[in-house]
KEKE-548249 format. One record per residue (C-alpha): residue number from 1; residue in three letters; x, z, y. Coordinates in steps of 0.2 Angstrom, whole numbers, plus 5000, padded with zeros to 4 digits. Layout:
# KEKE-548249
<r><pos>NUM</pos><code>Ala</code><px>X</px><pz>Z</pz><py>Y</py></r>
...
//
This chain:
# KEKE-548249
<r><pos>1</pos><code>Met</code><px>4627</px><pz>5488</pz><py>5564</py></r>
<r><pos>2</pos><code>Lys</code><px>4639</px><pz>5484</pz><py>5583</py></r>
<r><pos>3</pos><code>Phe</code><px>4650</px><pz>5468</pz><py>5582</py></r>
<r><pos>4</pos><code>Asp</code><px>4666</px><pz>5481</pz><py>5581</py></r>
<r><pos>5</pos><code>Ala</code><px>4659</px><pz>5491</pz><py>5566</py></r>
<r><pos>6</pos><code>Ala</code><px>4659</px><pz>5477</pz><py>5556</py></r>
<r><pos>7</pos><code>Ile</code><px>4673</px><pz>5471</pz><py>5565</py></r>
<r><pos>8</pos><code>Asp</code><px>4682</px><pz>5487</pz><py>5559</py></r>
<r><pos>9</pos><code>Leu</code><px>4673</px><pz>5485</pz><py>5538</py></r>
<r><pos>10</pos><code>Tyr</code><px>4679</px><pz>5466</pz><py>5539</py></r>
<r><pos>11</pos><code>Leu</code><px>4699</px><pz>5472</pz><py>5545</py></r>
<r><pos>12</pos><code>Ala</code><px>4698</px><pz>5484</pz><py>5533</py></r>
<r><pos>13</pos><code>Glu</code><px>4693</px><pz>5478</pz><py>5516</py></r>
<r><pos>14</pos><code>Met</code><px>4704</px><pz>5464</pz><py>5519</py></r>
<r><pos>15</pos><code>Arg</code><px>4716</px><pz>5474</pz><py>5521</py></r>
<r><pos>16</pos><code>Ser</code><px>4713</px><pz>5487</pz><py>5506</py></r>
<r><pos>17</pos><code>Glu</code><px>4711</px><pz>5468</pz><py>5498</py></r>
<r><pos>18</pos><code>Gly</code><px>4732</px><pz>5465</pz><py>5502</py></r>
<r><pos>19</pos><code>Arg</code><px>4723</px><pz>5454</pz><py>5512</py></r>
<r><pos>20</pos><code>Ile</code><px>4731</px><pz>5453</pz><py>5528</py></r>
<r><pos>21</pos><code>Asn</code><px>4747</px><pz>5463</pz><py>5528</py></r>
<r><pos>22</pos><code>Ser</code><px>4756</px><pz>5460</pz><py>5543</py></r>
<r><pos>23</pos><code>Arg</code><px>4753</px><pz>5471</pz><py>5560</py></r>
<r><pos>24</pos><code>His</code><px>4755</px><pz>5450</pz><py>5569</py></r>
<r><pos>25</pos><code>Thr</code><px>4743</px><pz>5443</pz><py>5555</py></r>
<r><pos>26</pos><code>Leu</code><px>4727</px><pz>5459</pz><py>5558</py></r>
<r><pos>27</pos><code>Asp</code><px>4730</px><pz>5462</pz><py>5578</py></r>
<r><pos>28</pos><code>Ser</code><px>4726</px><pz>5439</pz><py>5580</py></r>
<r><pos>29</pos><code>Tyr</code><px>4710</px><pz>5441</pz><py>5564</py></r>
<r><pos>30</pos><code>Arg</code><px>4706</px><pz>5457</pz><py>5577</py></r>
<r><pos>31</pos><code>Ser</code><px>4706</px><pz>5445</pz><py>5594</py></r>
<r><pos>32</pos><code>Arg</code><px>4698</px><pz>5430</pz><py>5590</py></r>
<r><pos>33</pos><code>Leu</code><px>4684</px><pz>5442</pz><py>5585</py></r>
<r><pos>34</pos><code>Asn</code><px>4681</px><pz>5451</pz><py>5596</py></r>
<r><pos>35</pos><code>Val</code><px>4680</px><pz>5433</pz><py>5606</py></r>
<r><pos>36</pos><code>Leu</code><px>4666</px><pz>5429</pz><py>5598</py></r>
<r><pos>37</pos><code>Gly</code><px>4658</px><pz>5450</pz><py>5599</py></r>
<r><pos>38</pos><code>Ala</code><px>4659</px><pz>5448</pz><py>5619</py></r>
<r><pos>39</pos><code>Glu</code><px>4650</px><pz>5431</pz><py>5615</py></r>
<r><pos>40</pos><code>Val</code><px>4633</px><pz>5441</pz><py>5607</py></r>
<r><pos>41</pos><code>Gly</code><px>4635</px><pz>5456</pz><py>5615</py></r>
<r><pos>42</pos><code>Asn</code><px>4640</px><pz>5468</pz><py>5604</py></r>
<r><pos>43</pos><code>Arg</code><px>4625</px><pz>5462</pz><py>5592</py></r>
<r><pos>44</pos><code>Asp</code><px>4621</px><pz>5464</pz><py>5575</py></r>
<r><pos>45</pos><code>Pro</code><px>4631</px><pz>5450</pz><py>5566</py></r>
<r><pos>46</pos><code>Arg</code><px>4614</px><pz>5448</pz><py>5557</py></r>
<r><pos>47</pos><code>Thr</code><px>4607</px><pz>5441</pz><py>5574</py></r>
<r><pos>48</pos><code>Val</code><px>4624</px><pz>5428</pz><py>5578</py></r>
<r><pos>49</pos><code>Gly</code><px>4617</px><pz>5410</pz><py>5575</py></r>
<r><pos>50</pos><code>Val</code><px>4628</px><pz>5394</pz><py>5576</py></r>
<r><pos>51</pos><code>Gly</code><px>4624</px><pz>5387</pz><py>5595</py></r>
<r><pos>52</pos><code>Glu</code><px>4634</px><pz>5405</pz><py>5597</py></r>
<r><pos>53</pos><code>Val</code><px>4649</px><pz>5402</pz><py>5588</py></r>
<r><pos>54</pos><code>Asp</code><px>4651</px><pz>5381</pz><py>5592</py></r>
<r><pos>55</pos><code>Arg</code><px>4653</px><pz>5391</pz><py>5612</py></r>
<r><pos>56</pos><code>Thr</code><px>4666</px><pz>5400</pz><py>5605</py></r>
<r><pos>57</pos><code>Leu</code><px>4675</px><pz>5390</pz><py>5598</py></r>
<r><pos>58</pos><code>Ala</code><px>4674</px><pz>5377</pz><py>5614</py></r>
<r><pos>59</pos><code>Arg</code><px>4684</px><pz>5392</pz><py>5622</py></r>
<r><pos>60</pos><code>Trp</code><px>4701</px><pz>5385</pz><py>5613</py></r>
<r><pos>61</pos><code>Pro</code><px>4702</px><pz>5369</pz><py>5617</py></r>
<r><pos>62</pos><code>Asn</code><px>4721</px><pz>5366</pz><py>5607</py></r>
<r><pos>63</pos><code>Pro</code><px>4711</px><pz>5359</pz><py>5586</py></r>
<r><pos>64</pos><code>Ala</code><px>4725</px><pz>5371</pz><py>5578</py></r>
<r><pos>65</pos><code>Thr</code><px>4720</px><pz>5387</pz><py>5586</py></r>
<r><pos>66</pos><code>Gly</code><px>4702</px><pz>5381</pz><py>5588</py></r>
<r><pos>67</pos><code>Gln</code><px>4704</px><pz>5382</pz><py>5568</py></r>
<r><pos>68</pos><code>His</code><px>4709</px><pz>5393</pz><py>5565</py></r>
<r><pos>69</pos><code>Ala</code><px>4697</px><pz>5404</pz><py>5575</py></r>
<r><pos>70</pos><code>Arg</code><px>4684</px><pz>5395</pz><py>5564</py></r>
<r><pos>71</pos><code>Ser</code><px>4694</px><pz>5398</pz><py>5545</py></r>
<r><pos>72</pos><code>Val</code><px>4693</px><pz>5420</pz><py>5549</py></r>
<r><pos>73</pos><code>Tyr</code><px>4673</px><pz>5417</pz><py>5556</py></r>
<r><pos>74</pos><code>Val</code><px>4670</px><pz>5409</pz><py>5542</py></r>
<r><pos>75</pos><code>Ser</code><px>4679</px><pz>5424</pz><py>5533</py></r>
<r><pos>76</pos><code>Phe</code><px>4672</px><pz>5435</pz><py>5540</py></r>
<r><pos>77</pos><code>Phe</code><px>4653</px><pz>5429</pz><py>5539</py></r>
<r><pos>78</pos><code>Asp</code><px>4655</px><pz>5425</pz><py>5522</py></r>
<r><pos>79</pos><code>Trp</code><px>4662</px><pz>5443</pz><py>5520</py></r>
<r><pos>80</pos><code>Ala</code><px>4646</px><pz>5448</pz><py>5528</py></r>
<r><pos>81</pos><code>Met</code><px>4637</px><pz>5440</pz><py>5515</py></r>
<r><pos>82</pos><code>His</code><px>4647</px><pz>5445</pz><py>5500</py></r>
<r><pos>83</pos><code>Lys</code><px>4640</px><pz>5460</pz><py>5509</py></r>
<r><pos>84</pos><code>Arg</code><px>4623</px><pz>5455</pz><py>5511</py></r>
<r><pos>85</pos><code>Ile</code><px>4626</px><pz>5460</pz><py>5530</py></r>
<r><pos>86</pos><code>Arg</code><px>4615</px><pz>5440</pz><py>5530</py></r>
<r><pos>87</pos><code>Lys</code><px>4611</px><pz>5428</pz><py>5520</py></r>
<r><pos>88</pos><code>Asp</code><px>4618</px><pz>5416</pz><py>5528</py></r>
<r><pos>89</pos><code>Asn</code><px>4638</px><pz>5407</pz><py>5538</py></r>
<r><pos>90</pos><code>Pro</code><px>4632</px><pz>5403</pz><py>5554</py></r>
<r><pos>91</pos><code>Ala</code><px>4653</px><pz>5397</pz><py>5556</py></r>
<r><pos>92</pos><code>Arg</code><px>4651</px><pz>5386</pz><py>5540</py></r>
<r><pos>93</pos><code>Gln</code><px>4642</px><pz>5377</pz><py>5548</py></r>
<r><pos>94</pos><code>Thr</code><px>4648</px><pz>5371</pz><py>5564</py></r>
<r><pos>95</pos><code>Arg</code><px>4660</px><pz>5357</pz><py>5560</py></r>
<r><pos>96</pos><code>Pro</code><px>4678</px><pz>5360</pz><py>5557</py></r>
<r><pos>97</pos><code>Arg</code><px>4694</px><pz>5353</pz><py>5570</py></r>
<r><pos>98</pos><code>Lys</code><px>4704</px><pz>5341</pz><py>5566</py></r>
<r><pos>99</pos><code>Val</code><px>4719</px><pz>5347</pz><py>5565</py></r>
<r><pos>100</pos><code>Arg</code><px>4739</px><pz>5333</pz><py>5567</py></r>
<r><pos>101</pos><code>Pro</code><px>4751</px><pz>5338</pz><py>5553</py></r>
<r><pos>102</pos><code>Pro</code><px>4765</px><pz>5352</pz><py>5557</py></r>
<r><pos>103</pos><code>Asn</code><px>4782</px><pz>5341</pz><py>5565</py></r>
<r><pos>104</pos><code>Val</code><px>4791</px><pz>5352</pz><py>5558</py></r>
<r><pos>105</pos><code>Tyr</code><px>4812</px><pz>5353</pz><py>5562</py></r>
<r><pos>106</pos><code>Arg</code><px>4821</px><pz>5352</pz><py>5546</py></r>
<r><pos>107</pos><code>Leu</code><px>4836</px><pz>5360</pz><py>5547</py></r>
<r><pos>108</pos><code>Ser</code><px>4853</px><pz>5348</pz><py>5537</py></r>
<r><pos>109</pos><code>Arg</code><px>4866</px><pz>5355</pz><py>5525</py></r>
<r><pos>110</pos><code>Ala</code><px>4880</px><pz>5355</pz><py>5539</py></r>
<r><pos>111</pos><code>Glu</code><px>4866</px><pz>5366</pz><py>5553</py></r>
<r><pos>112</pos><code>Val</code><px>4861</px><pz>5378</pz><py>5540</py></r>
<r><pos>113</pos><code>Leu</code><px>4881</px><pz>5380</pz><py>5533</py></r>
<r><pos>114</pos><code>Ala</code><px>4888</px><pz>5381</pz><py>5555</py></r>
<r><pos>115</pos><code>Leu</code><px>4871</px><pz>5394</pz><py>5552</py></r>
<r><pos>116</pos><code>Phe</code><px>4884</px><pz>5405</pz><py>5538</py></r>
<r><pos>117</pos><code>Asp</code><px>4899</px><pz>5403</pz><py>5548</py></r>
<r><pos>118</pos><code>Ala</code><px>4894</px><pz>5407</pz><py>5565</py></r>
<r><pos>119</pos><code>Cys</code><px>4887</px><pz>5424</pz><py>5561</py></r>
<r><pos>120</pos><code>Glu</code><px>4898</px><pz>5438</pz><py>5566</py></r>
<r><pos>121</pos><code>Thr</code><px>4890</px><pz>5454</pz><py>5559</py></r>
<r><pos>122</pos><code>Gln</code><px>4884</px><pz>5463</pz><py>5542</py></r>
<r><pos>123</pos><code>Arg</code><px>4868</px><pz>5463</pz><py>5552</py></r>
<r><pos>124</pos><code>Glu</code><px>4868</px><pz>5445</pz><py>5554</py></r>
<r><pos>125</pos><code>Ala</code><px>4874</px><pz>5439</pz><py>5543</py></r>
<r><pos>126</pos><code>Arg</code><px>4860</px><pz>5444</pz><py>5532</py></r>
<r><pos>127</pos><code>Ala</code><px>4846</px><pz>5439</pz><py>5538</py></r>
<r><pos>128</pos><code>Ile</code><px>4852</px><pz>5420</pz><py>5541</py></r>
<r><pos>129</pos><code>Arg</code><px>4859</px><pz>5419</pz><py>5521</py></r>
<r><pos>130</pos><code>Ile</code><px>4843</px><pz>5428</pz><py>5515</py></r>
<r><pos>131</pos><code>Gly</code><px>4833</px><pz>5417</pz><py>5525</py></r>
<r><pos>132</pos><code>Cys</code><px>4841</px><pz>5401</pz><py>5518</py></r>
<r><pos>133</pos><code>Cys</code><px>4846</px><pz>5408</pz><py>5502</py></r>
<r><pos>134</pos><code>Ala</code><px>4828</px><pz>5413</pz><py>5496</py></r>
<r><pos>135</pos><code>Gly</code><px>4815</px><pz>5408</pz><py>5511</py></r>
<r><pos>136</pos><code>Leu</code><px>4807</px><pz>5424</pz><py>5514</py></r>
<r><pos>137</pos><code>Arg</code><px>4791</px><pz>5427</pz><py>5526</py></r>
<r><pos>138</pos><code>Thr</code><px>4794</px><pz>5435</pz><py>5543</py></r>
<r><pos>139</pos><code>Ala</code><px>4788</px><pz>5449</pz><py>5537</py></r>
<r><pos>140</pos><code>Glu</code><px>4793</px><pz>5448</pz><py>5518</py></r>
<r><pos>141</pos><code>Leu</code><px>4812</px><pz>5450</pz><py>5529</py></r>
<r><pos>142</pos><code>Cys</code><px>4808</px><pz>5461</pz><py>5539</py></r>
<r><pos>143</pos><code>Gly</code><px>4803</px><pz>5473</pz><py>5524</py></r>
<r><pos>144</pos><code>Leu</code><px>4814</px><pz>5472</pz><py>5514</py></r>
<r><pos>145</pos><code>Gln</code><px>4822</px><pz>5488</pz><py>5504</py></r>
<r><pos>146</pos><code>Leu</code><px>4834</px><pz>5492</pz><py>5495</py></r>
<r><pos>147</pos><code>Arg</code><px>4823</px><pz>5491</pz><py>5480</py></r>
<r><pos>148</pos><code>His</code><px>4817</px><pz>5474</pz><py>5481</py></r>
<r><pos>149</pos><code>Phe</code><px>4836</px><pz>5471</pz><py>5474</py></r>
<r><pos>150</pos><code>Lys</code><px>4837</px><pz>5483</pz><py>5460</py></r>
<r><pos>151</pos><code>Arg</code><px>4835</px><pz>5468</pz><py>5448</py></r>
<r><pos>152</pos><code>Ala</code><px>4849</px><pz>5459</pz><py>5446</py></r>
<r><pos>153</pos><code>Gly</code><px>4853</px><pz>5444</pz><py>5449</py></r>
<r><pos>154</pos><code>Ala</code><px>4834</px><pz>5444</pz><py>5455</py></r>
<r><pos>155</pos><code>Ile</code><px>4827</px><pz>5446</pz><py>5474</py></r>
<r><pos>156</pos><code>Trp</code><px>4808</px><pz>5455</pz><py>5471</py></r>
<r><pos>157</pos><code>Val</code><px>4794</px><pz>5451</pz><py>5484</py></r>
<r><pos>158</pos><code>Ser</code><px>4785</px><pz>5467</pz><py>5480</py></r>
<r><pos>159</pos><code>Pro</code><px>4765</px><pz>5464</pz><py>5484</py></r>
<r><pos>160</pos><code>Asp</code><px>4767</px><pz>5473</pz><py>5500</py></r>
<r><pos>161</pos><code>Ile</code><px>4777</px><pz>5465</pz><py>5511</py></r>
<r><pos>162</pos><code>Ala</code><px>4771</px><pz>5448</pz><py>5503</py></r>
<r><pos>163</pos><code>Lys</code><px>4757</px><pz>5438</pz><py>5507</py></r>
<r><pos>164</pos><code>Gly</code><px>4740</px><pz>5442</pz><py>5501</py></r>
<r><pos>165</pos><code>Gly</code><px>4750</px><pz>5454</pz><py>5487</py></r>
<r><pos>166</pos><code>Arg</code><px>4756</px><pz>5441</pz><py>5478</py></r>
<r><pos>167</pos><code>Gly</code><px>4773</px><pz>5446</pz><py>5475</py></r>
<r><pos>168</pos><code>Arg</code><px>4785</px><pz>5437</pz><py>5464</py></r>
<r><pos>169</pos><code>Trp</code><px>4802</px><pz>5436</pz><py>5458</py></r>
<r><pos>170</pos><code>Ile</code><px>4819</px><pz>5426</pz><py>5468</py></r>
<r><pos>171</pos><code>Arg</code><px>4832</px><pz>5420</pz><py>5460</py></r>
<r><pos>172</pos><code>Val</code><px>4851</px><pz>5426</pz><py>5468</py></r>
<r><pos>173</pos><code>Leu</code><px>4858</px><pz>5411</pz><py>5474</py></r>
<r><pos>174</pos><code>Ala</code><px>4878</px><pz>5409</pz><py>5471</py></r>
<r><pos>175</pos><code>Glu</code><px>4876</px><pz>5410</pz><py>5493</py></r>
<r><pos>176</pos><code>Leu</code><px>4868</px><pz>5423</pz><py>5494</py></r>
<r><pos>177</pos><code>Gln</code><px>4880</px><pz>5434</pz><py>5480</py></r>
<r><pos>178</pos><code>Asp</code><px>4891</px><pz>5444</pz><py>5492</py></r>
<r><pos>179</pos><code>Val</code><px>4877</px><pz>5447</pz><py>5503</py></r>
<r><pos>180</pos><code>Val</code><px>4866</px><pz>5457</pz><py>5491</py></r>
<r><pos>181</pos><code>Ala</code><px>4886</px><pz>5464</pz><py>5482</py></r>
<r><pos>182</pos><code>Asp</code><px>4884</px><pz>5470</pz><py>5504</py></r>
<r><pos>183</pos><code>Ile</code><px>4864</px><pz>5476</pz><py>5504</py></r>
<r><pos>184</pos><code>His</code><px>4868</px><pz>5487</pz><py>5487</py></r>
<r><pos>185</pos><code>Glu</code><px>4885</px><pz>5494</pz><py>5494</py></r>
<r><pos>186</pos><code>Asn</code><px>4877</px><pz>5499</pz><py>5509</py></r>
<r><pos>187</pos><code>Val</code><px>4861</px><pz>5500</pz><py>5511</py></r>
<r><pos>188</pos><code>Gly</code><px>4852</px><pz>5517</pz><py>5508</py></r>
<r><pos>189</pos><code>Glu</code><px>4837</px><pz>5521</pz><py>5496</py></r>
<r><pos>190</pos><code>Asp</code><px>4827</px><pz>5523</pz><py>5510</py></r>
<r><pos>191</pos><code>Asp</code><px>4836</px><pz>5511</pz><py>5520</py></r>
<r><pos>192</pos><code>Tyr</code><px>4830</px><pz>5494</pz><py>5527</py></r>
<r><pos>193</pos><code>Val</code><px>4839</px><pz>5478</pz><py>5524</py></r>
<r><pos>194</pos><code>Ile</code><px>4839</px><pz>5473</pz><py>5541</py></r>
<r><pos>195</pos><code>Ala</code><px>4837</px><pz>5489</pz><py>5549</py></r>
<r><pos>196</pos><code>Ala</code><px>4828</px><pz>5491</pz><py>5567</py></r>
<r><pos>197</pos><code>Arg</code><px>4840</px><pz>5494</pz><py>5582</py></r>
<r><pos>198</pos><code>Arg</code><px>4837</px><pz>5508</pz><py>5596</py></r>
<r><pos>199</pos><code>Pro</code><px>4847</px><pz>5511</pz><py>5613</py></r>
<r><pos>200</pos><code>Ala</code><px>4862</px><pz>5522</pz><py>5609</py></r>
<r><pos>201</pos><code>Gly</code><px>4861</px><pz>5534</pz><py>5625</py></r>
<r><pos>202</pos><code>Gly</code><px>4845</px><pz>5532</pz><py>5631</py></r>
<r><pos>203</pos><code>Met</code><px>4832</px><pz>5520</pz><py>5637</py></r>
<r><pos>204</pos><code>Ala</code><px>4844</px><pz>5517</pz><py>5651</py></r>
<r><pos>205</pos><code>Gln</code><px>4859</px><pz>5511</pz><py>5641</py></r>
<r><pos>206</pos><code>Thr</code><px>4864</px><pz>5493</pz><py>5636</py></r>
<r><pos>207</pos><code>Thr</code><px>4874</px><pz>5497</pz><py>5622</py></r>
<r><pos>208</pos><code>Thr</code><px>4864</px><pz>5499</pz><py>5603</py></r>
<r><pos>209</pos><code>Arg</code><px>4864</px><pz>5507</pz><py>5590</py></r>
<r><pos>210</pos><code>Glu</code><px>4856</px><pz>5502</pz><py>5570</py></r>
<r><pos>211</pos><code>Val</code><px>4841</px><pz>5514</pz><py>5565</py></r>
<r><pos>212</pos><code>Pro</code><px>4838</px><pz>5512</pz><py>5544</py></r>
<r><pos>213</pos><code>Thr</code><px>4825</px><pz>5518</pz><py>5543</py></r>
<r><pos>214</pos><code>Leu</code><px>4816</px><pz>5508</pz><py>5555</py></r>
<r><pos>215</pos><code>Pro</code><px>4814</px><pz>5489</pz><py>5550</py></r>
<r><pos>216</pos><code>Cys</code><px>4820</px><pz>5476</pz><py>5562</py></r>
<r><pos>217</pos><code>Ser</code><px>4804</px><pz>5469</pz><py>5571</py></r>
<r><pos>218</pos><code>Pro</code><px>4797</px><pz>5454</pz><py>5571</py></r>
<r><pos>219</pos><code>His</code><px>4803</px><pz>5451</pz><py>5587</py></r>
<r><pos>220</pos><code>Ala</code><px>4819</px><pz>5456</pz><py>5585</py></r>
<r><pos>221</pos><code>Leu</code><px>4820</px><pz>5443</pz><py>5570</py></r>
<r><pos>222</pos><code>Arg</code><px>4816</px><pz>5431</pz><py>5580</py></r>
<r><pos>223</pos><code>Ala</code><px>4830</px><pz>5434</pz><py>5592</py></r>
<r><pos>224</pos><code>Leu</code><px>4844</px><pz>5437</pz><py>5580</py></r>
<r><pos>225</pos><code>Val</code><px>4840</px><pz>5420</pz><py>5575</py></r>
<r><pos>226</pos><code>Lys</code><px>4840</px><pz>5408</pz><py>5590</py></r>
<r><pos>227</pos><code>Arg</code><px>4854</px><pz>5418</pz><py>5595</py></r>
<r><pos>228</pos><code>Val</code><px>4865</px><pz>5413</pz><py>5579</py></r>
<r><pos>229</pos><code>Ala</code><px>4861</px><pz>5397</pz><py>5581</py></r>
<r><pos>230</pos><code>Gln</code><px>4863</px><pz>5396</pz><py>5601</py></r>
<r><pos>231</pos><code>Arg</code><px>4881</px><pz>5399</pz><py>5591</py></r>
<r><pos>232</pos><code>Ala</code><px>4882</px><pz>5388</pz><py>5581</py></r>
<r><pos>233</pos><code>Gly</code><px>4880</px><pz>5375</pz><py>5592</py></r>
<r><pos>234</pos><code>Ile</code><px>4862</px><pz>5369</pz><py>5585</py></r>
<r><pos>235</pos><code>Ala</code><px>4851</px><pz>5362</pz><py>5602</py></r>
<r><pos>236</pos><code>Glu</code><px>4835</px><pz>5362</pz><py>5593</py></r>
<r><pos>237</pos><code>His</code><px>4825</px><pz>5378</pz><py>5595</py></r>
<r><pos>238</pos><code>Ile</code><px>4829</px><pz>5386</pz><py>5578</py></r>
<r><pos>239</pos><code>Tyr</code><px>4815</px><pz>5403</pz><py>5571</py></r>
<r><pos>240</pos><code>Pro</code><px>4815</px><pz>5412</pz><py>5557</py></r>
<r><pos>241</pos><code>His</code><px>4801</px><pz>5403</pz><py>5550</py></r>
<r><pos>242</pos><code>Leu</code><px>4815</px><pz>5386</pz><py>5549</py></r>
<r><pos>243</pos><code>Leu</code><px>4826</px><pz>5394</pz><py>5536</py></r>
<r><pos>244</pos><code>Arg</code><px>4813</px><pz>5396</pz><py>5526</py></r>
<r><pos>245</pos><code>His</code><px>4807</px><pz>5378</pz><py>5528</py></r>
<r><pos>246</pos><code>Ala</code><px>4828</px><pz>5373</pz><py>5524</py></r>
<r><pos>247</pos><code>Phe</code><px>4826</px><pz>5382</pz><py>5511</py></r>
<r><pos>248</pos><code>Gly</code><px>4805</px><pz>5374</pz><py>5502</py></r>
<r><pos>249</pos><code>Asp</code><px>4815</px><pz>5358</pz><py>5505</py></r>
<r><pos>250</pos><code>His</code><px>4832</px><pz>5360</pz><py>5499</py></r>
<r><pos>251</pos><code>Val</code><px>4821</px><pz>5365</pz><py>5480</py></r>
<r><pos>252</pos><code>Ala</code><px>4807</px><pz>5360</pz><py>5481</py></r>
<r><pos>253</pos><code>Arg</code><px>4822</px><pz>5344</pz><py>5480</py></r>
<r><pos>254</pos><code>Gln</code><px>4837</px><pz>5348</pz><py>5469</py></r>
<r><pos>255</pos><code>Ala</code><px>4819</px><pz>5358</pz><py>5457</py></r>
<r><pos>256</pos><code>Gly</code><px>4805</px><pz>5354</pz><py>5461</py></r>
<r><pos>257</pos><code>Val</code><px>4791</px><pz>5353</pz><py>5469</py></r>
<r><pos>258</pos><code>Arg</code><px>4782</px><pz>5371</pz><py>5455</py></r>
<r><pos>259</pos><code>Ala</code><px>4799</px><pz>5378</pz><py>5458</py></r>
<r><pos>260</pos><code>Ala</code><px>4799</px><pz>5377</pz><py>5476</py></r>
<r><pos>261</pos><code>Gln</code><px>4779</px><pz>5385</pz><py>5478</py></r>
<r><pos>262</pos><code>Ala</code><px>4782</px><pz>5398</pz><py>5466</py></r>
<r><pos>263</pos><code>Thr</code><px>4797</px><pz>5401</pz><py>5474</py></r>
<r><pos>264</pos><code>Leu</code><px>4789</px><pz>5402</pz><py>5489</py></r>
<r><pos>265</pos><code>Gly</code><px>4773</px><pz>5410</pz><py>5486</py></r>
<r><pos>266</pos><code>His</code><px>4761</px><pz>5397</pz><py>5486</py></r>
<r><pos>267</pos><code>Arg</code><px>4745</px><pz>5398</pz><py>5481</py></r>
<r><pos>268</pos><code>Ser</code><px>4742</px><pz>5380</pz><py>5481</py></r>
<r><pos>269</pos><code>Ser</code><px>4754</px><pz>5368</pz><py>5480</py></r>
<r><pos>270</pos><code>Ser</code><px>4747</px><pz>5353</pz><py>5495</py></r>
<r><pos>271</pos><code>Thr</code><px>4754</px><pz>5367</pz><py>5506</py></r>
<r><pos>272</pos><code>Thr</code><px>4772</px><pz>5367</pz><py>5500</py></r>
<r><pos>273</pos><code>Thr</code><px>4771</px><pz>5347</pz><py>5494</py></r>
<r><pos>274</pos><code>Gly</code><px>4763</px><pz>5344</pz><py>5511</py></r>
<r><pos>275</pos><code>Thr</code><px>4772</px><pz>5357</pz><py>5526</py></r>
<r><pos>276</pos><code>Tyr</code><px>4792</px><pz>5356</pz><py>5518</py></r>
<r><pos>277</pos><code>Thr</code><px>4793</px><pz>5341</pz><py>5506</py></r>
<r><pos>278</pos><code>Gly</code><px>4788</px><pz>5323</pz><py>5515</py></r>
<r><pos>279</pos><code>Ala</code><px>4799</px><pz>5310</pz><py>5522</py></r>
<r><pos>280</pos><code>Pro</code><px>4819</px><pz>5309</pz><py>5517</py></r>
<r><pos>281</pos><code>Thr</code><px>4830</px><pz>5321</pz><py>5524</py></r>
<r><pos>282</pos><code>Leu</code><px>4842</px><pz>5316</pz><py>5539</py></r>
<r><pos>283</pos><code>Asp</code><px>4853</px><pz>5320</pz><py>5522</py></r>
<r><pos>284</pos><code>Glu</code><px>4846</px><pz>5310</pz><py>5516</py></r>
<r><pos>285</pos><code>Leu</code><px>4845</px><pz>5293</pz><py>5528</py></r>
<r><pos>286</pos><code>Ala</code><px>4861</px><pz>5301</pz><py>5529</py></r>
<r><pos>287</pos><code>Ala</code><px>4868</px><pz>5295</pz><py>5510</py></r>
<r><pos>288</pos><code>Ala</code><px>4856</px><pz>5280</pz><py>5509</py></r>
<r><pos>289</pos><code>Leu</code><px>4863</px><pz>5272</pz><py>5526</py></r>
<r><pos>290</pos><code>Ala</code><px>4881</px><pz>5278</pz><py>5527</py></r>
<r><pos>291</pos><code>Phe</code><px>4888</px><pz>5261</pz><py>5520</py></r>
<r><pos>292</pos><code>Phe</code><px>4875</px><pz>5246</pz><py>5532</py></r>
<r><pos>293</pos><code>Arg</code><px>4883</px><pz>5237</pz><py>5544</py></r>
<r><pos>294</pos><code>Tyr</code><px>4876</px><pz>5224</pz><py>5554</py></r>
<r><pos>295</pos><code>Asp</code><px>4894</px><pz>5218</pz><py>5551</py></r>
<r><pos>296</pos><code>Ser</code><px>4898</px><pz>5216</pz><py>5538</py></r>
<r><pos>297</pos><code>Tyr</code><px>4879</px><pz>5215</pz><py>5528</py></r>
<r><pos>298</pos><code>Pro</code><px>4879</px><pz>5203</pz><py>5515</py></r>
<r><pos>299</pos><code>Gln</code><px>4875</px><pz>5184</pz><py>5524</py></r>
<r><pos>300</pos><code>Ala</code><px>4866</px><pz>5173</pz><py>5511</py></r>
<r><pos>301</pos><code>Ala</code><px>4866</px><pz>5154</pz><py>5510</py></r>
<r><pos>302</pos><code>Pro</code><px>4849</px><pz>5148</pz><py>5520</py></r>
<r><pos>303</pos><code>Ala</code><px>4839</px><pz>5141</pz><py>5509</py></r>
<r><pos>304</pos><code>Ala</code><px>4835</px><pz>5123</pz><py>5512</py></r>
<r><pos>305</pos><code>Ile</code><px>4820</px><pz>5119</pz><py>5518</py></r>
<r><pos>306</pos><code>Pro</code><px>4809</px><pz>5108</pz><py>5509</py></r>
<r><pos>307</pos><code>His</code><px>4805</px><pz>5092</pz><py>5516</py></r>
<r><pos>308</pos><code>Pro</code><px>4783</px><pz>5087</pz><py>5515</py></r>
<r><pos>309</pos><code>Ala</code><px>4780</px><pz>5072</pz><py>5504</py></r>
<r><pos>310</pos><code>Pro</code><px>4775</px><pz>5057</pz><py>5513</py></r>
<r><pos>311</pos><code>Asn</code><px>4756</px><pz>5055</pz><py>5513</py></r>
<r><pos>312</pos><code>Ala</code><px>4753</px><pz>5043</pz><py>5499</py></r>
<r><pos>313</pos><code>Pro</code><px>4747</px><pz>5022</pz><py>5507</py></r>
//
């Protein structure tokens, strides 16, 4: 079996099991595996050694990128062992990269409200409100249809759009009720909640129209969020996943980590606590230090410094 044929079989099985759902993830996995395949000259995966995997991983000096590539190779060779293509996993014998915890910008409550106020269109309001009030991933946001809002008071993240095929239910918060009512009234059975946009009169036209039967692309969603954030006066670069972080951080602190884990769809609570919570938020720091002032801090009388007793004769 050639390496590229093994890649095709591996990715097909990953998709059928729901472990890869988005096109972006599929392309990322294939890209990493193709680099290894080129390194070994498209040989049979049975003949790949630890040294060749190590040399391939050395192409990514960035620790996070290298660690992601290593995780892809570990998964691929675990699959090969399961299929009895080979007896060991050379990727597991390589040294894991030490990755620094991500430094994620945390939106304050005031900034979230500013995003709400900055929405000028129905499409923007749906993307921003659902992102901040339901904490969906980009692929989940883009894949939303009317069927996901059929149950009163809840959003169904179906397995076909959820990461890893792990479907879940999310309660509709008060600040999302108007958007959900709008979706029930204006979105057709086969339409997407955040629809794609296409040129209205051919590719040369600057005006666009919505195509409800096509989903918004991740790139277009990212541009939408960036546009609204700039309009809201937020200087930091804001992208869709930061809306999910704002929601997860808020839920974890108000309802507990377990509720946040279930709502966000995390397999492990360590992901919730390690990435979505941690240091005090800007809002918490502001509340804690609201009354702190150097010029009014109570000054206690200096304590008397005891003198040592004279030495005995």
